[in-house]
MMTF fields as JSON, N, C-alpha, C and O atoms, coordinates in Angstrom:
{
  "mmtfVersion": "1.0.0",
  "mmtfProducer": "UNKNOWN",
  "numBonds": 443,
  "numAtoms": 444,
  "numGroups": 111,
  "numChains": 1,
  "numModels": 1,
  "chainsPerModel": [1],
  "groupsPerChain": [111],
  "chainIdList": ["A"],
  "bondAtomList": [4, 2, 8, 6, 12, 10, 16, 14, 20, 18, 24, 22, 28, 26, 32, 30, 36, 34, 40, 38, 44, 42, 48, 46, 52, 50, 56, 54, 60, 58, 64, 62, 68, 66, 72, 70, 76, 74, 80, 78, 84, 82, 88, 86, 92, 90, 96, 94, 100, 98, 104, 102, 108, 106, 112, 110, 116, 114, 120, 118, 124, 122, 128, 126, 132, 130, 136, 134, 140, 138, 144, 142, 148, 146, 152, 150, 156, 154, 160, 158, 164, 162, 168, 166, 172, 170, 176, 174, 180, 178, 184, 182, 188, 186, 192, 190, 196, 194, 200, 198, 204, 202, 208, 206, 212, 210, 216, 214, 220, 218, 224, 222, 228, 226, 232, 230, 236, 234, 240, 238, 244, 242, 248, 246, 252, 250, 256, 254, 260, 258, 264, 262, 268, 266, 272, 270, 276, 274, 280, 278, 284, 282, 288, 286, 292, 290, 296, 294, 300, 298, 304, 302, 308, 306, 312, 310, 316, 314, 320, 318, 324, 322, 328, 326, 332, 330, 336, 334, 340, 338, 344, 342, 348, 346, 352, 350, 356, 354, 360, 358, 364, 362, 368, 366, 372, 370, 376, 374, 380, 378, 384, 382, 388, 386, 392, 390, 396, 394, 400, 398, 404, 402, 408, 406, 412, 410, 416, 414, 420, 418, 424, 422, 428, 426, 432, 430, 436, 434, 440, 438],
  "bondOrderList": [1, 1, 1, 1, 1, 1, 1, 1, 1, 1, 1, 1, 1, 1, 1, 1, 1, 1, 1, 1, 1, 1, 1, 1, 1, 1, 1, 1, 1, 1, 1, 1, 1, 1, 1, 1, 1, 1, 1, 1, 1, 1, 1, 1, 1, 1, 1, 1, 1, 1, 1, 1, 1, 1, 1, 1, 1, 1, 1, 1, 1, 1, 1, 1, 1, 1, 1, 1, 1, 1, 1, 1, 1, 1, 1, 1, 1, 1, 1, 1, 1, 1, 1, 1, 1, 1, 1, 1, 1, 1, 1, 1, 1, 1, 1, 1, 1, 1, 1, 1, 1, 1, 1, 1, 1, 1, 1, 1, 1, 1],
  "groupList": [{"groupName": "MET", "atomNameList": ["N", "CA", "C", "O"], "elementList": ["N", "C", "C", "O"], "formalChargeList": [0, 0, 0, 0], "bondAtomList": [1, 0, 2, 1, 3, 2], "bondOrderList": [1, 1, 2], "singleLetterCode": "M", "chemCompType": "L-PEPTIDE LINKING"}, {"groupName": "ARG", "atomNameList": ["N", "CA", "C", "O"], "elementList": ["N", "C", "C", "O"], "formalChargeList": [0, 0, 0, 0], "bondAtomList": [1, 0, 2, 1, 3, 2], "bondOrderList": [1, 1, 2], "singleLetterCode": "R", "chemCompType": "L-PEPTIDE LINKING"}, {"groupName": "GLY", "atomNameList": ["N", "CA", "C", "O"], "elementList": ["N", "C", "C", "O"], "formalChargeList": [0, 0, 0, 0], "bondAtomList": [1, 0, 2, 1, 3, 2], "bondOrderList": [1, 1, 2], "singleLetterCode": "G", "chemCompType": "PEPTIDE LINKING"}, {"groupName": "ILE", "atomNameList": ["N", "CA", "C", "O"], "elementList": ["N", "C", "C", "O"], "formalChargeList": [0, 0, 0, 0], "bondAtomList": [1, 0, 2, 1, 3, 2], "bondOrderList": [1, 1, 2], "singleLetterCode": "I", "chemCompType": "L-PEPTIDE LINKING"}, {"groupName": "LEU", "atomNameList": ["N", "CA", "C", "O"], "elementList": ["N", "C", "C", "O"], "formalChargeList": [0, 0, 0, 0], "bondAtomList": [1, 0, 2, 1, 3, 2], "bondOrderList": [1, 1, 2], "singleLetterCode": "L", "chemCompType": "L-PEPTIDE LINKING"}, {"groupName": "VAL", "atomNameList": ["N", "CA", "C", "O"], "elementList": ["N", "C", "C", "O"], "formalChargeList": [0, 0, 0, 0], "bondAtomList": [1, 0, 2, 1, 3, 2], "bondOrderList": [1, 1, 2], "singleLetterCode": "V", "chemCompType": "L-PEPTIDE LINKING"}, {"groupName": "ALA", "atomNameList": ["N", "CA", "C", "O"], "elementList": ["N", "C", "C", "O"], "formalChargeList": [0, 0, 0, 0], "bondAtomList": [1, 0, 2, 1, 3, 2], "bondOrderList": [1, 1, 2], "singleLetterCode": "A", "chemCompType": "L-PEPTIDE LINKING"}, {"groupName": "CYS", "atomNameList": ["N", "CA", "C", "O"], "elementList": ["N", "C", "C", "O"], "formalChargeList": [0, 0, 0, 0], "bondAtomList": [1, 0, 2, 1, 3, 2], "bondOrderList": [1, 1, 2], "singleLetterCode": "C", "chemCompType": "L-PEPTIDE LINKING"}, {"groupName": "THR", "atomNameList": ["N", "CA", "C", "O"], "elementList": ["N", "C", "C", "O"], "formalChargeList": [0, 0, 0, 0], "bondAtomList": [1, 0, 2, 1, 3, 2], "bondOrderList": [1, 1, 2], "singleLetterCode": "T", "chemCompType": "L-PEPTIDE LINKING"}, {"groupName": "TRP", "atomNameList": ["N", "CA", "C", "O"], "elementList": ["N", "C", "C", "O"], "formalChargeList": [0, 0, 0, 0], "bondAtomList": [1, 0, 2, 1, 3, 2], "bondOrderList": [1, 1, 2], "singleLetterCode": "W", "chemCompType": "L-PEPTIDE LINKING"}, {"groupName": "PRO", "atomNameList": ["N", "CA", "C", "O"], "elementList": ["N", "C", "C", "O"], "formalChargeList": [0, 0, 0, 0], "bondAtomList": [1, 0, 2, 1, 3, 2], "bondOrderList": [1, 1, 2], "singleLetterCode": "P", "chemCompType": "L-PEPTIDE LINKING"}, {"groupName": "ASP", "atomNameList": ["N", "CA", "C", "O"], "elementList": ["N", "C", "C", "O"], "formalChargeList": [0, 0, 0, 0], "bondAtomList": [1, 0, 2, 1, 3, 2], "bondOrderList": [1, 1, 2], "singleLetterCode": "D", "chemCompType": "L-PEPTIDE LINKING"}, {"groupName": "GLU", "atomNameList": ["N", "CA", "C", "O"], "elementList": ["N", "C", "C", "O"], "formalChargeList": [0, 0, 0, 0], "bondAtomList": [1, 0, 2, 1, 3, 2], "bondOrderList": [1, 1, 2], "singleLetterCode": "E", "chemCompType": "L-PEPTIDE LINKING"}, {"groupName": "SER", "atomNameList": ["N", "CA", "C", "O"], "elementList": ["N", "C", "C", "O"], "formalChargeList": [0, 0, 0, 0], "bondAtomList": [1, 0, 2, 1, 3, 2], "bondOrderList": [1, 1, 2], "singleLetterCode": "S", "chemCompType": "L-PEPTIDE LINKING"}, {"groupName": "PHE", "atomNameList": ["N", "CA", "C", "O"], "elementList": ["N", "C", "C", "O"], "formalChargeList": [0, 0, 0, 0], "bondAtomList": [1, 0, 2, 1, 3, 2], "bondOrderList": [1, 1, 2], "singleLetterCode": "F", "chemCompType": "L-PEPTIDE LINKING"}, {"groupName": "HIS", "atomNameList": ["N", "CA", "C", "O"], "elementList": ["N", "C", "C", "O"], "formalChargeList": [0, 0, 0, 0], "bondAtomList": [1, 0, 2, 1, 3, 2], "bondOrderList": [1, 1, 2], "singleLetterCode": "H", "chemCompType": "L-PEPTIDE LINKING"}, {"groupName": "TYR", "atomNameList": ["N", "CA", "C", "O"], "elementList": ["N", "C", "C", "O"], "formalChargeList": [0, 0, 0, 0], "bondAtomList": [1, 0, 2, 1, 3, 2], "bondOrderList": [1, 1, 2], "singleLetterCode": "Y", "chemCompType": "L-PEPTIDE LINKING"}, {"groupName": "GLN", "atomNameList": ["N", "CA", "C", "O"], "elementList": ["N", "C", "C", "O"], "formalChargeList": [0, 0, 0, 0], "bondAtomList": [1, 0, 2, 1, 3, 2], "bondOrderList": [1, 1, 2], "singleLetterCode": "Q", "chemCompType": "L-PEPTIDE LINKING"}, {"groupName": "LYS", "atomNameList": ["N", "CA", "C", "O"], "elementList": ["N", "C", "C", "O"], "formalChargeList": [0, 0, 0, 0], "bondAtomList": [1, 0, 2, 1, 3, 2], "bondOrderList": [1, 1, 2], "singleLetterCode": "K", "chemCompType": "L-PEPTIDE LINKING"}],
  "groupTypeList": [0, 1, 1, 1, 2, 3, 4, 5, 6, 5, 4, 4, 4, 6, 0, 5, 7, 8, 8, 6, 6, 4, 8, 9, 10, 9, 11, 10, 4, 12, 1, 6, 1, 1, 1, 5, 10, 4, 2, 6, 11, 12, 13, 6, 5, 5, 6, 6, 5, 11, 1, 12, 10, 11, 2, 2, 4, 2, 12, 6, 11, 1, 11, 2, 12, 14, 1, 1, 15, 6, 4, 16, 9, 17, 11, 2, 11, 11, 16, 4, 14, 5, 6, 14, 11, 6, 11, 2, 1, 6, 11, 1, 6, 12, 5, 18, 1, 13, 1, 8, 14, 10, 12, 1, 5, 1, 12, 9, 9, 10, 9],
  "groupIdList": [1, 2, 3, 4, 5, 6, 7, 8, 9, 10, 11, 12, 13, 14, 15, 16, 17, 18, 19, 20, 21, 22, 23, 24, 25, 26, 27, 28, 29, 30, 31, 32, 33, 34, 35, 36, 37, 38, 39, 40, 41, 42, 43, 44, 45, 46, 47, 48, 49, 50, 51, 52, 53, 54, 55, 56, 57, 58, 59, 60, 61, 62, 63, 64, 65, 66, 67, 68, 69, 70, 71, 72, 73, 74, 75, 76, 77, 78, 79, 80, 81, 82, 83, 84, 85, 86, 87, 88, 89, 90, 91, 92, 93, 94, 95, 96, 97, 98, 99, 100, 101, 102, 103, 104, 105, 106, 107, 108, 109, 110, 111],
  "secStructList": [7, 2, 2, 2, 2, 2, 2, 2, 2, 2, 2, 2, 2, 2, 2, 2, 2, 2, 2, 2, 2, 2, 2, 1, 7, 7, 1, 2, 2, 2, 2, 2, 2, 2, 2, 7, 7, 6, 6, 7, 7, 2, 2, 2, 2, 2, 2, 2, 2, 6, 1, 7, 7, 1, 3, 3, 3, 3, 3, 3, 7, 6, 6, 1, 7, 3, 3, 3, 3, 3, 3, 3, 3, 3, 3, 6, 6, 3, 3, 3, 3, 3, 3, 3, 7, 6, 6, 1, 7, 3, 3, 3, 3, 3, 3, 3, 7, 1, 1, 7, 2, 2, 2, 2, 2, 2, 2, 2, 1, 7, 7],
  "xCoordList": [3.797, 3.287, 1.903, 1.603, 1.078, -0.266, -0.207, -0.992, 0.718, 0.863, 1.272, 0.78, 2.161, 2.621, 1.46, 1.349, 0.615, -0.542, -1.513, -2.035, -1.751, -2.638, -2.026, -2.726, -0.735, -0.051, -0.109, -0.362, 0.122, 0.061, -1.359, -1.535, -2.362, -3.751, -4.099, -4.755, -3.667, -3.941, -3.23, -3.824, -1.982, -1.244, -1.869, -1.955, -2.3, -2.949, -4.266, -4.566, -5.031, -6.28, -6.015, -6.746, -4.982, -4.626, -4.212, -4.565, -3.475, -3.063, -4.266, -4.343, -5.195, -6.385, -7.229, -7.71, -7.411, -8.203, -7.538, -8.224, -6.229, -5.499, -5.61, -5.842, -5.446, -5.563, -6.966, -7.129, -7.967, -9.349, -9.607, -10.272, -9.09, -9.306, -8.599, -9.113, -7.427, -6.683, -7.242, -7.092, -7.87, -8.379, -9.864, -10.373, -10.568, -12.003, -12.215, -11.541, -13.12, -13.348, -14.197, -15.425, -13.566, -14.282, -14.933, -15.955, -14.343, -14.808, -16.082, -16.103, -17.145, -18.381, -18.215, -18.873, -17.353, -17.137, -16.404, -16.686, -15.472, -14.746, -15.679, -15.595, -16.56, -17.546, -18.447, -18.763, -18.863, -19.71, -18.944, -19.508, -17.664, -16.859, -16.757, -16.805, -16.617, -16.518, -17.822, -17.811, -18.931, -20.228, -20.566, -21.5, -19.834, -20.155, -19.884, -18.754, -20.915, -20.71, -20.178, -20.907, -18.929, -18.358, -19.067, -19.33, -19.37, -20.109, -21.607, -22.349, -22.065, -23.495, -23.89, -23.04, -25.186, -25.659, -25.808, -25.587, -26.183, -26.225, -27.205, -26.901, -28.371, -29.359, -28.886, -29.163, -28.18, -27.65, -26.552, -26.435, -25.752, -24.691, -25.305, -24.866, -26.315, -26.974, -27.618, -27.572, -28.213, -28.814, -27.748, -27.987, -26.584, -25.512, -24.928, -24.603, -24.793, -24.26, -25.294, -24.944, -26.551, -27.667, -28.011, -28.593, -27.652, -28.126, -27.918, -27.087, -28.686, -28.58, -27.224, -26.68, -26.677, -25.386, -25.523, -26.587, -24.426, -24.407, -24.186, -24.403, -23.757, -23.549, -22.992, -22.795, -22.743, -22.194, -21.286, -21.366, -20.431, -19.504, -19.621, -19.919, -19.394, -19.496, -18.422, -17.835, -18.174, -17.212, -17.944, -18.367, -18.092, -18.847, -17.903, -16.793, -18.366, -17.597, -18.01, -18.757, -17.544, -17.82, -19.287, -19.745, -20.02, -21.445, -22.31, -23.524, -21.708, -22.46, -22.985, -23.702, -22.638, -23.057, -22.067, -20.853, -22.609, -21.734, -21.068, -21.735, -19.748, -19.009, -18.847, -19.027, -18.514, -18.31, -18.922, -19.065, -19.274, -19.724, -19.385, -19.06, -19.466, -19.156, -20.153, -20.621, -20.459, -21.26, -20.353, -19.371, -20.682, -19.876, -20.761, -21.852, -20.235, -20.857, -19.834, -18.656, -20.271, -19.365, -19.637, -20.786, -18.555, -18.634, -17.558, -16.382, -17.953, -16.968, -16.162, -16.718, -14.833, -13.948, -13.568, -12.787, -14.097, -13.732, -14.853, -16.022, -14.47, -15.413, -15.277, -14.185, -16.414, -16.447, -16.853, -17.935, -15.982, -16.268, -16.513, -15.747, -17.563, -17.835, -17.927, -18.802, -17.007, -16.951, -17.688, -17.637, -18.367, -19.124, -18.545, -18.107, -18.543, -18.036, -19.108, -20.178, -18.818, -19.745, -21.059, -22.079, -21.037, -22.255, -23.066, -24.12, -22.597, -23.319, -23.069, -23.866, -21.971, -21.624, -20.484, -19.555, -20.57, -19.535, -18.226, -18.181, -17.179, -15.887, -14.803, -13.71, -15.086, -14.091, -14.782, -15.692, -14.337, -14.842, -13.648, -12.846, -13.534, -12.402, -12.787, -13.652, -12.112, -12.314, -11.162, -9.997, -11.478, -10.467, -10.52, -11.582, -9.386, -9.3, -8.567, -7.629, -9.013, -8.349, -7.198, -6.325, -7.205, -6.131, -5.341, -5.895, -4.064, -3.234, -3.44, -4.021, -2.965, -3.114, -2.467, -3.097, -1.225, -0.649, -1.459, -1.541, -2.059, -2.894, -4.136, -4.545, -4.738, -5.914, -5.55, -6.335, -4.353, -3.912, -3.692, -4.061, -3.098, -2.881, -4.195, -4.278, -5.213, -6.526, -7.144, -7.826, -6.909, -7.482, -6.702, -7.271, -5.4, -4.525, -5.023, -5.37, -5.063, -5.667, -4.806, -5.31, -3.561, -2.762, -2.013, -1.289],
  "yCoordList": [-70.53, -71.525, -71.139, -71.344, -70.595, -70.193, -69.051, -69.028, -68.106, -67.003, -67.524, -67.058, -68.477, -69.036, -69.715, -69.593, -70.412, -71.069, -70.055, -70.253, -68.967, -67.917, -67.265, -67.019, -66.986, -66.38, -67.29, -66.823, -68.574, -69.519, -69.576, -69.618, -69.578, -69.612, -68.354, -68.443, -67.19, -65.934, -65.923, -65.516, -66.357, -66.391, -67.383, -67.111, -68.52, -69.505, -68.965, -69.167, -68.294, -67.688, -66.605, -66.499, -65.81, -64.768, -65.383, -64.857, -66.478, -67.145, -67.715, -67.613, -68.309, -68.869, -67.763, -67.913, -66.663, -65.544, -64.914, -64.565, -64.765, -64.197, -65.105, -64.631, -66.391, -67.342, -67.32, -67.347, -67.271, -67.217, -65.935, -65.967, -64.816, -63.535, -63.496, -62.904, -64.119, -64.099, -65.063, -64.825, -66.126, -67.108, -66.956, -67.631, -66.11, -65.912, -65.197, -64.203, -65.667, -65.003, -63.742, -63.815, -62.599, -61.34, -60.831, -60.147, -61.163, -60.677, -61.419, -62.65, -60.71, -61.404, -62.295, -63.331, -61.913, -62.768, -64.045, -65.112, -63.939, -65.136, -66.08, -67.298, -65.517, -66.36, -67.059, -68.238, -66.34, -66.942, -68.016, -69.06, -67.77, -68.767, -70.064, -71.148, -69.964, -71.17, -71.959, -73.162, -71.305, -72.001, -72.632, -73.43, -72.296, -72.807, -74.312, -74.743, -75.12, -76.572, -76.961, -76.888, -77.369, -77.792, -79.064, -79.958, -79.136, -80.266, -80.034, -80.872, -78.913, -78.611, -77.852, -77.305, -77.827, -77.105, -75.607, -75.174, -74.848, -73.388, -72.908, -71.968, -73.533, -73.089, -73.335, -72.532, -74.432, -74.707, -73.714, -73.316, -73.316, -72.331, -70.974, -70.311, -70.558, -69.274, -69.297, -68.299, -70.421, -70.54, -70.486, -69.912, -71.07, -71.059, -69.666, -69.265, -68.925, -67.561, -66.628, -65.612, -66.974, -66.277, -64.943, -64.067, -64.791, -63.648, -63.961, -64.792, -63.283, -63.507, -63.009, -62.044, -63.657, -63.196, -61.836, -61.47, -61.103, -59.796, -59.919, -58.96, -61.086, -61.281, -62.657, -63.47, -62.894, -64.177, -64.02, -63.039, -64.995, -65.046, -66.414, -67.39, -66.503, -67.793, -67.992, -67.037, -69.256, -69.626, -70.563, -71.649, -70.15, -70.938, -71.626, -71.156, -72.741, -73.407, -72.852, -71.876, -73.446, -72.913, -72.976, -72.191, -73.893, -74.026, -73.07, -73.024, -72.312, -71.383, -71.983, -71.316, -73.239, -73.89, -73.544, -73.537, -73.262, -72.951, -74.216, -75.201, -74.174, -75.293, -75.088, -76.017, -73.888, -73.55, -72.185, -71.383, -71.935, -70.593, -70.331, -71.247, -69.081, -68.677, -67.606, -66.812, -67.605, -66.551, -65.729, -66.242, -64.45, -63.635, -62.756, -62.34, -62.493, -61.589, -60.525, -60.83, -59.279, -58.162, -57.557, -57.408, -57.211, -56.488, -55.413, -55.7, -54.183, -53.116, -53.365, -53.494, -53.433, -53.705, -55.176, -55.544, -56.019, -57.428, -58.288, -57.904, -59.457, -60.349, -61.769, -62.217, -62.471, -63.909, -64.544, -64.268, -65.399, -66.116, -67.587, -68.199, -68.146, -69.576, -70.102, -69.7, -71.01, -71.576, -72.91, -73.682, -73.16, -74.392, -75.169, -74.578, -76.49, -77.322, -77.515, -76.91, -78.35, -78.549, -79.198, -79.058, -79.904, -80.537, -79.597, -79.985, -78.372, -77.403, -77.547, -77.074, -78.197, -78.383, -77.43, -77.217, -76.867, -75.943, -76.703, -77.71, -76.227, -76.896, -75.992, -76.465, -74.704, -73.802, -72.559, -72.021, -72.112, -70.867, -70.105, -70.652, -68.847, -68.048, -66.583, -66.092, -65.904, -64.477, -63.743, -64.056, -62.777, -61.941, -60.554, -59.937, -60.082, -58.782, -57.789, -58.141, -56.549, -55.509, -54.88, -54.231, -55.077, -54.537, -55.687, -56.751, -55.473, -56.496, -56.479, -55.54, -57.513, -57.599, -56.416, -55.856, -56.0, -54.829, -53.547, -52.716, -53.382, -52.198, -52.223, -51.188, -53.404, -53.508, -53.255, -52.664, -53.702, -53.45, -51.956, -51.415, -51.282, -49.835, -49.067, -48.075, -49.501, -48.867, -49.057, -48.166, -50.198, -50.526, -49.849, -49.517, -49.648, -49.12, -47.742, -46.921, -47.472, -46.21, -44.963, -43.857, -45.081, -43.882, -43.952, -43.019],
  "zCoordList": [117.7, 116.787, 116.271, 115.094, 117.12, 116.712, 115.692, 114.744, 115.883, 114.923, 113.555, 112.527, 113.552, 112.288, 111.548, 110.328, 112.265, 111.656, 111.06, 109.962, 111.791, 111.284, 110.049, 109.066, 110.09, 108.945, 107.717, 106.606, 107.917, 106.803, 106.234, 105.016, 107.098, 106.636, 105.838, 104.8, 106.313, 105.602, 104.252, 103.254, 104.199, 102.935, 101.96, 100.763, 102.465, 101.614, 101.046, 99.869, 101.865, 101.413, 100.37, 99.385, 100.582, 99.617, 98.281, 97.226, 98.314, 97.078, 96.335, 95.111, 97.059, 96.422, 95.795, 94.672, 96.506, 95.978, 94.756, 93.796, 94.778, 93.65, 92.427, 91.314, 92.636, 91.525, 90.938, 89.718, 91.786, 91.301, 90.517, 89.481, 90.997, 90.32, 88.965, 88.016, 88.87, 87.614, 86.576, 85.377, 87.001, 86.052, 85.764, 84.869, 86.472, 86.245, 84.911, 84.645, 84.077, 82.791, 82.956, 82.893, 83.164, 83.391, 82.115, 82.159, 80.998, 79.71, 79.292, 79.332, 78.893, 78.51, 77.274, 77.177, 76.333, 75.171, 75.542, 74.996, 76.461, 76.902, 77.663, 77.508, 78.478, 79.171, 78.167, 78.329, 77.129, 76.1, 75.328, 75.003, 75.031, 74.309, 75.092, 74.51, 76.39, 77.216, 77.242, 77.504, 76.975, 76.973, 75.632, 75.553, 74.576, 73.239, 73.188, 73.417, 72.889, 72.798, 71.423, 70.434, 71.355, 70.079, 69.626, 70.431, 68.357, 67.813, 67.777, 67.264, 68.312, 68.332, 67.071, 66.368, 66.797, 65.632, 65.956, 67.087, 64.945, 65.064, 66.13, 66.865, 66.226, 67.215, 68.645, 69.536, 68.869, 70.211, 70.584, 71.743, 69.599, 69.863, 70.199, 71.14, 69.437, 69.702, 71.089, 71.808, 71.465, 72.796, 73.887, 74.949, 73.646, 74.65, 74.825, 75.943, 73.73, 73.82, 74.442, 75.043, 74.296, 74.947, 74.295, 74.934, 73.028, 72.246, 70.773, 70.407, 69.942, 68.504, 67.992, 68.528, 66.967, 66.428, 65.758, 65.259, 65.761, 65.104, 63.604, 62.864, 63.151, 61.722, 61.447, 62.35, 60.172, 59.764, 58.561, 57.821, 58.383, 57.257, 56.624, 57.312, 55.33, 54.665, 53.629, 53.119, 53.325, 52.294, 51.338, 51.733, 50.104, 49.132, 48.147, 47.894, 47.603, 46.556, 45.191, 45.127, 44.123, 42.779, 42.394, 41.564, 42.983, 42.668, 43.469, 43.273, 44.362, 45.177, 46.467, 47.213, 46.743, 47.984, 49.095, 48.888, 50.265, 51.392, 51.909, 52.224, 51.989, 52.573, 54.067, 54.854, 54.444, 55.852, 56.091, 55.168, 57.319, 57.669, 59.123, 59.878, 59.496, 60.874, 61.291, 60.476, 62.565, 63.163, 64.061, 64.598, 64.224, 65.13, 65.992, 65.603, 67.187, 68.15, 68.477, 68.664, 68.547, 68.795, 70.16, 70.576, 70.848, 72.109, 72.075, 72.3, 71.797, 71.627, 70.368, 69.277, 70.526, 69.396, 69.293, 68.415, 70.163, 70.211, 69.627, 69.639, 69.119, 68.459, 68.988, 69.337, 69.041, 69.264, 67.943, 67.423, 67.395, 66.162, 66.483, 67.227, 65.931, 66.027, 64.6, 63.833, 64.252, 62.901, 62.883, 63.841, 61.782, 61.599, 60.425, 59.438, 60.534, 59.439, 58.362, 58.429, 57.383, 56.261, 56.708, 56.034, 57.835, 58.355, 59.234, 59.737, 59.427, 60.248, 61.735, 62.545, 62.108, 63.517, 63.896, 63.117, 65.088, 65.551, 65.734, 66.441, 65.106, 65.267, 65.84, 66.153, 65.982, 66.581, 67.108, 66.477, 68.276, 68.854, 69.403, 70.161, 69.02, 69.504, 69.593, 68.868, 70.51, 70.712, 70.046, 70.293, 69.211, 68.547, 69.166, 69.247, 69.592, 70.257, 69.371, 68.655, 69.436, 68.666, 69.453, 68.877, 70.771, 71.619, 72.225, 72.501, 72.426, 73.045, 74.557, 75.101, 75.223, 76.67, 77.392, 78.289, 77.041, 77.726, 77.52, 78.424, 76.334, 76.101, 76.986, 77.513, 77.151, 78.023, 79.477, 80.218, 79.9, 81.279, 81.478, 82.52, 80.499, 80.618, 80.705, 81.43, 79.987, 80.073, 81.454, 81.961, 82.052, 83.358, 84.489, 85.529, 84.28, 85.329, 85.764, 84.915, 87.076, 87.546, 87.316, 87.51, 86.922, 86.694, 85.398, 85.052]
}
């Protein structure tokens, strides 16, 4: 009975560690995306990401006024985009990757 309890405890610990390792945001852009406060202004978003943006994109109307704009941060071939609405509040944050998940796993795989 004691062996069974130890085995169950070890298996439970292994499951918890595996789940934590699989759900932890290892990617710096993903960690930054999780910190972006939706509904915040541009300065609060830059402070949350903790570095200045690498660039910005805008969408103007016929009068030349910006209706929407986005800031982006680059890490290698991947980008973090934060889109702002017409009031200047963050309404979307997403990470765009140039490689698919299987390609990233193959790069990480030791053989």
